[in-house]
Rosetta silent file (secondary structure, phi, psi, omega in degrees, C-alpha in Angstrom):
SEQUENCE: MVERNLTDHARSLSVFTDRLGETNEELTLIQVERAARDEQRKHLNDRLQRIEASIAGIQRLGWWVLATFSASAVALISNFLFRGGFHVP
SCORE:     score description
SCORE:     0.000 S_00000001
   1 L     0.000  -45.387 -179.145   16.263   42.370  -37.590 S_00000001
   2 H   -63.824  -44.584  177.405   16.318   44.962  -40.396 S_00000001
   3 H   -63.522  -35.836  176.115   14.142   47.299  -38.383 S_00000001
   4 H   -63.124  -47.394  178.138   16.371   47.010  -35.425 S_00000001
   5 H   -59.772  -38.969  175.496   19.386   47.870  -37.536 S_00000001
   6 H   -61.941  -43.278  177.898   17.587   50.864  -39.036 S_00000001
   7 H   -63.388  -43.036  178.723   16.591   52.030  -35.571 S_00000001
   8 H   -64.787  -40.843  177.654   20.091   51.670  -34.307 S_00000001
   9 H   -67.958  -38.694  178.920   21.515   53.536  -37.304 S_00000001
  10 H   -65.396  -39.556  172.907   18.878   56.253  -36.920 S_00000001
  11 H   -61.194  -41.738  175.941   19.865   56.620  -33.216 S_00000001
  12 H   -64.101  -40.246  178.052   23.562   56.761  -34.154 S_00000001
  13 H   -68.269  -33.521  175.376   22.855   59.433  -36.698 S_00000001
  14 H   -69.357  -37.166  179.286   20.884   61.529  -34.229 S_00000001
  15 H   -64.106  -47.340  179.627   23.747   61.169  -31.740 S_00000001
  16 H   -62.415  -39.897 -179.081   26.277   62.347  -34.481 S_00000001
  17 H   -66.452  -40.124  174.852   23.989   65.133  -35.508 S_00000001
  18 H   -61.071  -49.073 -179.222   23.733   66.312  -31.941 S_00000001
  19 H   -64.635  -41.414 -179.690   27.488   66.219  -31.436 S_00000001
  20 H   -58.378  -46.232  176.010   28.007   68.014  -34.744 S_00000001
  21 H   -56.790  -43.663  179.669   25.569   70.703  -33.553 S_00000001
  22 H   -68.578  -40.497  177.599   27.458   71.128  -30.293 S_00000001
  23 H   -61.965  -38.149 -178.963   30.805   71.170  -32.152 S_00000001
  24 H   -73.338  -31.668  177.073   29.542   73.932  -34.415 S_00000001
  25 H   -66.445  -44.490 -176.262   28.304   75.975  -31.373 S_00000001
  26 H   -67.485  -41.370 -179.767   31.701   75.640  -29.712 S_00000001
  27 H   -63.375  -36.465  176.597   33.425   76.560  -32.933 S_00000001
  28 H   -60.224  -47.446 -179.053   31.210   79.613  -33.306 S_00000001
  29 H   -63.626  -40.453 -179.743   32.074   80.641  -29.715 S_00000001
  30 H   -66.088  -40.909  179.411   35.783   80.189  -30.338 S_00000001
  31 H   -66.303  -35.146  177.158   35.596   82.342  -33.536 S_00000001
  32 H   -66.830  -46.793  177.232   33.748   85.071  -31.615 S_00000001
  33 H   -52.558  -50.391 -177.269   36.290   84.947  -28.884 S_00000001
  34 H   -60.761  -43.670 -179.913   39.155   85.124  -31.316 S_00000001
  35 H   -62.875  -41.499  178.689   37.592   88.077  -33.171 S_00000001
  36 H   -64.297  -41.311  177.743   37.055   89.888  -29.852 S_00000001
  37 H   -64.506  -39.888  179.266   40.664   89.222  -28.825 S_00000001
  38 H   -64.300  -39.509  173.889   41.976   90.425  -32.159 S_00000001
  39 H   -62.098  -46.436 -178.554   39.905   93.698  -31.731 S_00000001
  40 H   -62.059  -41.312 -179.031   41.246   94.149  -28.167 S_00000001
  41 H   -61.149  -43.780  179.523   44.789   93.592  -29.424 S_00000001
  42 H   -66.657  -37.244  177.194   44.296   96.160  -32.203 S_00000001
  43 H   -69.317  -36.833  172.507   42.947   98.632  -29.820 S_00000001
  44 H   -58.821  -48.919 -177.372   45.775   98.046  -27.353 S_00000001
  45 H   -66.094  -36.459  174.408   48.329   98.578  -30.064 S_00000001
  46 H   -64.336  -41.419  179.705   46.692  101.834  -31.124 S_00000001
  47 H   -66.320  -42.073  176.985   46.708  103.086  -27.568 S_00000001
  48 H   -62.191  -38.950  179.167   50.489  102.035  -27.197 S_00000001
  49 H   -65.447  -39.804  178.756   51.320  103.875  -30.289 S_00000001
  50 H   -64.674  -40.357  174.905   49.564  107.021  -29.043 S_00000001
  51 H   -61.774  -44.555  175.334   51.381  106.697  -25.713 S_00000001
  52 H   -59.967  -39.467  178.622   54.705  106.373  -27.470 S_00000001
  53 H   -65.329  -38.774  176.772   54.059  109.449  -29.526 S_00000001
  54 H   -57.163  -51.277 -176.577   53.130  111.336  -26.343 S_00000001
  55 H   -61.376  -39.594 -179.960   56.346  110.235  -24.663 S_00000001
  56 H   -59.201  -47.096  178.135   58.354  111.228  -27.764 S_00000001
  57 H   -56.924  -44.803  179.631   56.770  114.689  -27.560 S_00000001
  58 H   -66.792  -34.902  178.394   57.589  115.065  -23.954 S_00000001
  59 H   -66.381  -47.896 -179.004   61.248  113.929  -24.610 S_00000001
  60 H   -57.820  -43.644 -177.389   61.573  116.541  -27.336 S_00000001
  61 H   -64.917  -34.831  173.797   60.220  119.170  -25.002 S_00000001
  62 H   -68.248  -32.306  176.272   62.709  118.098  -22.310 S_00000001
  63 H   -65.605  -40.701 -179.959   65.584  118.386  -24.699 S_00000001
  64 H   -66.046  -43.886 -179.298   64.511  121.972  -25.498 S_00000001
  65 H   -60.168  -41.667  178.142   64.183  122.844  -21.890 S_00000001
  66 H   -67.490  -45.555  175.454   67.673  121.395  -21.207 S_00000001
  67 H   -57.668  -44.007  176.624   69.216  123.164  -24.207 S_00000001
  68 H   -63.496  -40.302  175.640   67.635  126.484  -23.124 S_00000001
  69 H   -54.847  -54.336 -177.139   68.847  125.970  -19.569 S_00000001
  70 H   -57.018  -47.269 -179.354   72.309  125.143  -20.724 S_00000001
  71 H   -64.475  -37.058  177.945   72.480  128.041  -23.121 S_00000001
  72 H   -66.526  -41.061  179.218   71.280  130.418  -20.357 S_00000001
  73 H   -64.666  -44.384 -177.835   73.872  129.095  -17.931 S_00000001
  74 H   -63.599  -44.327 -177.277   76.667  129.537  -20.494 S_00000001
  75 H   -64.377  -38.918 -176.595   75.424  133.023  -21.274 S_00000001
  76 H   -71.265  -39.597  175.026   75.299  133.987  -17.563 S_00000001
  77 H   -61.261  -48.024 -179.048   78.811  132.648  -16.877 S_00000001
  78 H   -59.920  -45.449  179.167   80.102  134.341  -19.952 S_00000001
  79 H   -63.789  -39.344 -178.612   78.514  137.694  -19.001 S_00000001
  80 H   -66.635  -43.623 -178.429   79.944  137.355  -15.464 S_00000001
  81 H   -67.024  -46.243 -175.841   83.496  136.688  -16.857 S_00000001
  82 H   -64.311  -30.954  178.483   83.297  139.530  -19.511 S_00000001
  83 L   -81.920   -0.525  179.933   82.246  142.065  -16.820 S_00000001
  84 L    83.292   43.609 -176.458   85.232  141.242  -14.829 S_00000001
  85 L   -65.268  -34.889 -177.890   83.606  139.068  -12.322 S_00000001
  86 L   -91.457   -3.462  176.614   86.746  137.512  -10.994 S_00000001
  87 L   -66.194  115.264 -178.446   88.608  140.947  -10.916 S_00000001
  88 L  -105.429  113.346 -177.728   89.648  141.782   -7.386 S_00000001
  89 L   -72.139    0.000    0.000   90.558  145.571   -7.018 S_00000001
């Protein structure tokens, strides 16, 4: 009877040990996946920040082009008026 109990306990302990090993393997996989996901998220955030900086640069360039075009248009119209463009002889 005592040998049977010891054998049953040994079997139970081996089952628990196997399950614990499987759980540790799953936990390791989850940790690796989480670390990979964090690195991907970090890389994505860096890329998005660079894209935003590029868009801001393009926007500043667009404002300069618009301001230059507007100033040229005002200068052209002013020049036309000062030279008597609407004067009909």
